N, C-alpha and C positions, 0 to 999 in steps of 0.2 A: 486629567491626562494631557500630555503635551500634544502639539499639533500633529506630530507623527507618533505612531505607536512604537515605543522603545522596547525592542526585543533582544533577549539574550539567547544564544544557542549553546546548549550543552552537548559536547561531542563535536566541537568545531575544529577538527584537524585541518591543517592547511592544504593537504593534498591527498589524493588517492581514495578518499572516503566518500560515502553517499552524501554527507553534509557538504563536502567541498565541491562535489559535482552538481548537486541539485539545490540544497537548501540555501547555502550561502550566496550563490549567484542569483537565485530567485529573490532573496531578501535585498541584496544590494541594488537591484534594479526596480524594486517595488516602491511606488510613490507613497503608500500608506505606512511603511515601516522605516524606522531607523535601526540599523544594525548597531546596537549600542554596546553589546558585550559578547564575548566568546568565552567558553570554558572548556578546558581539558583537564586531565589528571595531573599535569606537570606545568610548572610556571613557564618553562622555556617553550613548550609547544603551544601554550595559550598565547604567549607573546608573539610567536611566529604567525599564528592564525590572526591575531589582532592586526599585525602589520600587513599581512597578505590581503585581508578583506576590509580594512579601513574601519574597524570597530574602535570605539573610544576606550573601552575597558577590557581587561583580560583577567580571568579568574582561574585558579586551579582547585577550587572547592565550590561545587554546585550549590551548597547551602548558603554560602556568602553571596553568590550571584542572585539566588532566589530571594534573599532577604533585602537586596539593595533597593533603596527607594527610587533609584534611577531606572528601574526596569518595570515595564507594564505587563509584558508577556514573555513566556519562556518556550523555546522549542527544544524537545528532547530527542536527540539523534545519536543515541549510543547503542551498544549491543542490547539485544532483547532482554537478557537476564538482568540488565542494569536499568531497565526502564522505570520500574516501580518507585524506587527511592527518590530520584530527582523529580519525578512527576508529583509524588506526595509532598515533597518539600516546597515545590512551586505552588501547589494548591493551598497548603497550609499558610503560605505567605500571601495568599490572595491574588496570585498572578494568573492570567489567562494562559492556557497550555495547549500547545500543538505537540503531540507525540507521534512518532513514527509507528507504523504497524509492524508487528503485533503490539497492541497496547501493553500487554504483560505476558508473563510466562504461561499463565493459565487463566481460566475464566474467573476463578475466585478473586485473583488479584485485580483483574479488569473490573469486576463488579464493585470491589472496594473503592477503587480510584474513581469510578463513575459516580458512586454514591457520595463520596467526599466532594467532588466538583459540584454536584447538584445541591448539596447542603450549603455550600458557600456561594452559590449563584455565579459560578465562574464559567466563562465561555471556553469550550474545548474544541479541538480539532484532532483528527487522526489521519495518518498518511495513507488513506485508501484513495490515492489520487487517480486511479483508473476511472472513477466516477466523474472526473472532470476532463477526461480525454475528449476532445471535440468530436472524434469519430464515434465514440460510444454514446456521447450525448445525442448526436444526430441519429444514430441507430435506435436509441430509446425513443426519440421523438417519432421516428417512422413507425416503430412498433405500436406505440400508443395512438398514433394517428390512423392505424388500420392498413398500413402498407402491405403487411403479410396476412391481414385478416386474423381469424382465430388461430393462435399458435397451437400446433399439434406436436412438434418435436423440436428439441434443442440439443445441439452437440457442441461441446467445448473441448479443445485440447491445447496443451502447452508442453512441448517436448524440447528441453534444453540439454546441452551437452556439458561434459566435464565432470563426471561423477567419480572417476577412478582415482583422481589425485586432488590434493588441496594444498594451497600455500599455508604457511604457519598461522596467518591471521584468520583462517577459516576452520582450522582443525577443531576448535572448541564446539563446533556445531554437530559433532558426532553423537552427542547425547540428546536423545529426544526430549528429555526433561527440561532442557534450557529454553525450549519453545521457539527455536529458529531453525527450521528445516523445510523440506519441500512441501510438507503438509500445511504448515502455518504460513510460509512466505509466498512461494510461487503459487501454490494451490489456493492460499487464502486470498491473494489479490485476484486470481482468475475466477474463483468461485464468487467473490463479491461482485465482480464485473457482470457475471452471469445473472445473479439475482437482481442487480440494479437494472439491467436492460430487459430481461425476460420474465422475471417474477420470482417471488420467494419460494423456497423449497418446502413442500408439504411432507413428503416421505422420501427416505433415501436408504439405499443399501450400498455399502462401501467395502473396498479391500485396500488396506494399507500394507505396503511391502518394502522391505529393505533388500534390494537386489544386489547392491554393492556393499558387502559386509565389512570391507576394509578400504581405507583410503591410504594412498601413498603420500607421505609428508614430503613435499617437493624440496624442502630445505635440508632434510637429513637422509632421505632415501628409506626411512623406516615406515612400517605400516601401522595404522591405528584402527582398532576395532570400532565398528559403527553400529548403533541401534536405531538411528533416526530414519524414518521412512524416506525413500527416494522415488516411489511410485504410488500414486493415488488414483484409484479407479472408483467411480461412483455412478450410480444411476438411480432414477426415481421419478417422482411426479412433482410438478410445480403446483402452487395453489390455484393457478388458472386452468389446471387440468392437463397441461402439456406434459409429455414425458421428456426426460433429459438424460444425457450420458456425458461423462466427463473423464478425461484422462490427463493428469498432470504428472510429468516424469522428468527426472534428471537421468540422462543416459550417457554412455561413453562418448560417442562421436556423432556429428552431423545431425543435430537436432533440427526439427522441422519448424520451430517457432510456434506461434499461436494461431488458432483458428476458432472462430465463433460463428456457428451456423444456427439460424432461426428459420424454421419451416412453418408456414401457415397455409390456411385454405386459399388465400388470395395471392401468395407470393413467397419469395425467399430472400433473406438477407445473409450475407457472409462477410465477416470482418476478419482480416488476417494481417499478421506482422511478423517480424523476425524474432521478437522476444515478447515477454509479458507485456500486456497493454499499459501497465502503469509506467513503463520506462522505455517504450519504443513507439515509433510511428505505426499506425494501424490504417489499413486501407479497406474501404467499404465497397462491396458490389451488391447488386440486387436485381431482381426480376419480378415482374408481375405475371400472373397466370397468362400463358400464351406468348410471352415475350422471351427475350434472351438476357442472360446475365451481362451487366454492364457496370462500369464504375459509377459510384455515387459520390461526387465531390462534396465535402462539407461546406455548407453555406457560410459566408463571411459573418452573418449575424450570429453564428454559433462560435466560430473560431476567433472572432473579434480582432484585437490587435496582433494576435499571433498568425493571422491569415497569411499564408504564403511563406512564413518563416521556416527555415530548416528546423527539424525537430531536435530538441535537446532535452535531457532529463530534468532540467529546471522548469520547463514550461508547465507541465501538469502540477508540479509541486507549487509553482507560483500561483496557479489557479486556486489551489486550496487556500493559500495564504490570502488571496484576494477576498474570498468568502469569509475567512476567519476574521479579517479586518472589518468587514461589513457587519458581522455579528457583534464584535467588540464595540463598535460605534453605535450599537442599538438597533441595527437592522435585522432583517429576517435571518434566522439561522439555517443556511442552505448548505453548509459544509458537512462532510462526514464528521461525526462527533464521537465522543467516547461511547455514547449509546449505540451508534452504528457498529463500533468495534465489539461491544458486548454481544450484539446479535450474531456477528460473525464468529466470535469465540465459541458461542453456544452451538452454532452449526457445525463447527469443526469437532466439537465434542460428540455430536451425533454421528459423524463419520467414524471417529475412533470407536465409539460404542458399537456401531454396526459391524465394524471389522472384527472387533474382539468377540462379538457374539455370533459372527457369521450369519447375520440375518438383517431384517429391516429394523 
């Protein structure tokens, strides 16, 4: 392998996309990676991305990029229904792979890709970057260090706005079968953050609901029928014995953002922010028994070189890339992996099954 890890990004549009806002800036500034190649579905857009982000190579076929001997690792940052094929091509070519969450349209696809990566001995990463948010890392450290004592209850909510209309580029998400909706994305990231900080889910009862059964196409003024869930309510018990409740929703107007509350016998911790924790700043407050709630700034030893920097969507993504690089170079695997993703896919299946059966 070259001195720097040569990475190619599939889905590297030059502007307006998650790759342009988060992945490409993170890679350009990362000392362990060389942004060697970009890939889109058209030669002209690939060349535009190459010029915009300073990559050496541009591809309009992910198979050719995956097969290139000049590539050590591949990042897959395309729409969820299209994750499996480029991930599979990269794994078959022996490349290390970072795939955005959700890993696949469903659990079966995710298990297949994970098994292939394991069989080939390939390092994987998945975009569950809330696990690397400095505030949540500090919150987890405090929980494990006994700040709240024995956890008795956890409540998590994420309420975002804008469910009544969609731009053309988002209308494809109307179909629950494509795997990109409130249950899998907003709820997936939020639920994963909860299990990372507070503990794994032992039992759950859930209700999935589609409250907005039509979306307005902002480009044509026509409506589109929708079957993807936009409200997820769940409650149950964690493996540590605590009870939990969760509400993740896309609503019409004035969403309240995210809130993550952990209540224990010795104290309370509350993290809150304007959006989902994987893509916005989160602020932590806490109080020990007999005290008052007060801000708990994240120590510099946790935030590292990002300490004091204005938050950007590239920061947490860059932290996943840092651990991905460490694992590729033979270090400990500390990044969220495909195995992490499979565990979350299976947990989402349990929510679906509970909602369909109207029971635990």
